[in-house]
C-alpha positions in Angstrom: -117.9 -48.8 28.1 -120.4 -50.6 31.3 -121.5 -53.3 30.4 -124.9 -51.9 31.1 -125.1 -50.1 27.7 -122.6 -52.9 26.2 -126.0 -54.6 26.6 -127.8 -51.9 25.1 -128.5 -51.5 20.6 -126.7 -48.8 19.4 -130.8 -46.8 19.1 -131.4 -47.4 22.6 -127.7 -45.9 23.5 -128.3 -43.4 20.9 -132.5 -43.1 22.0 -131.0 -42.7 26.1 -128.2 -39.5 25.2 -131.1 -38.0 23.6 -133.6 -37.9 26.6 -129.6 -37.1 29.0 -129.2 -33.8 26.2 -132.9 -33.2 26.5 -133.3 -32.1 30.0 -132.4 -28.4 31.5 -130.5 -29.0 34.2 -126.3 -28.7 33.4 -125.3 -27.4 29.8 -123.7 -29.1 26.8 -120.8 -29.9 27.7 -121.4 -31.2 30.8 -123.9 -33.6 29.4 -121.1 -34.7 26.5 -119.1 -35.0 29.6 -121.2 -37.5 31.2 -122.2 -39.7 28.7 -118.6 -40.1 27.0 -116.8 -40.3 30.1 -119.0 -41.6 32.3 -121.5 -43.9 30.8 -118.9 -44.3 27.8 -121.1 -44.5 24.7 -119.1 -43.8 21.3 -118.2 -41.0 19.8 -120.7 -40.7 16.4 -123.6 -42.4 18.7 -123.1 -38.6 20.5 -122.9 -37.1 17.7 -125.6 -38.8 16.4 -128.4 -37.9 19.1 -126.6 -34.1 19.6 -128.1 -33.4 15.9 -131.4 -35.4 17.0 -132.0 -33.9 20.5 -131.0 -30.1 18.2 -133.9 -30.7 15.3 -130.7 -31.6 12.7 -129.2 -28.0 13.8 -125.5 -29.8 13.5 -125.8 -31.0 10.3 -127.1 -27.7 8.9 -124.6 -26.4 11.0 -121.6 -28.3 9.1 -123.3 -28.7 5.8 -123.5 -23.8 6.0 -119.7 -24.4 7.0 -118.1 -26.3 3.9 -119.9 -24.7 1.8 
Protein backbone atom coordinates (compact mmCIF):
# COMPACT_ATOMS: atom_id res chain seq x y z
CA UNK A 1 0.00 0.00 0.00
CA UNK A 2 1.44 3.34 -0.92
CA UNK A 3 2.03 5.93 1.81
CA UNK A 4 -0.81 8.21 0.75
CA UNK A 5 -3.35 5.38 0.87
CA UNK A 6 -1.87 4.03 4.13
CA UNK A 7 -2.50 7.39 5.80
CA UNK A 8 -6.21 7.27 4.91
CA UNK A 9 -8.81 5.74 7.20
CA UNK A 10 -10.62 2.58 6.13
CA UNK A 11 -13.74 4.61 5.34
CA UNK A 12 -11.75 7.00 3.14
CA UNK A 13 -10.14 4.12 1.24
CA UNK A 14 -13.52 2.45 0.69
CA UNK A 15 -15.03 5.76 -0.47
CA UNK A 16 -12.20 6.26 -2.95
CA UNK A 17 -12.64 2.72 -4.25
CA UNK A 18 -16.41 3.24 -4.67
CA UNK A 19 -15.74 6.40 -6.70
CA UNK A 20 -13.29 4.47 -8.88
CA UNK A 21 -15.75 1.60 -9.38
CA UNK A 22 -18.56 3.99 -10.31
CA UNK A 23 -16.60 5.69 -13.09
CA UNK A 24 -17.87 4.73 -16.56
CA UNK A 25 -14.38 4.10 -17.99
CA UNK A 26 -12.89 0.62 -17.88
CA UNK A 27 -14.10 -2.79 -16.77
CA UNK A 28 -14.63 -4.00 -13.24
CA UNK A 29 -11.63 -6.29 -13.72
CA UNK A 30 -9.34 -3.42 -14.73
CA UNK A 31 -10.60 -1.33 -11.81
CA UNK A 32 -10.02 -4.26 -9.44
CA UNK A 33 -6.45 -4.68 -10.68
CA UNK A 34 -5.84 -0.94 -10.33
CA UNK A 35 -7.22 -0.75 -6.79
CA UNK A 36 -5.59 -3.93 -5.48
CA UNK A 37 -2.28 -3.93 -7.33
CA UNK A 38 -1.51 -0.28 -8.06
CA UNK A 39 -3.21 1.53 -5.20
CA UNK A 40 -2.81 -1.35 -2.78
CA UNK A 41 -6.09 -1.36 -0.89
CA UNK A 42 -6.77 -4.58 1.02
CA UNK A 43 -9.06 -7.13 -0.63
CA UNK A 44 -11.70 -6.91 2.11
CA UNK A 45 -11.98 -3.16 1.55
CA UNK A 46 -12.26 -3.74 -2.20
CA UNK A 47 -15.10 -6.21 -1.65
CA UNK A 48 -16.86 -3.80 0.70
CA UNK A 49 -16.56 -1.03 -1.90
CA UNK A 50 -17.75 -3.34 -4.69
CA UNK A 51 -20.81 -4.28 -2.66
CA UNK A 52 -21.55 -0.64 -1.84
CA UNK A 53 -21.04 0.47 -5.45
CA UNK A 54 -23.39 -2.26 -6.69
CA UNK A 55 -26.13 -1.32 -4.24
CA UNK A 56 -25.70 -4.52 -2.26
CA UNK A 57 -25.94 -6.85 -5.26
CA UNK A 58 -22.73 -8.69 -4.34
CA UNK A 59 -24.06 -9.82 -0.97
CA UNK A 60 -27.49 -10.61 -2.42
CA UNK A 61 -25.90 -12.84 -5.08
CA UNK A 62 -23.78 -14.60 -2.49
CA UNK A 63 -26.82 -15.26 -0.33
CA UNK A 64 -28.70 -16.70 -3.31
CA UNK A 65 -25.83 -19.09 -4.02
CA UNK A 66 -25.81 -20.21 -0.38
CA UNK A 67 -29.59 -20.82 -0.30
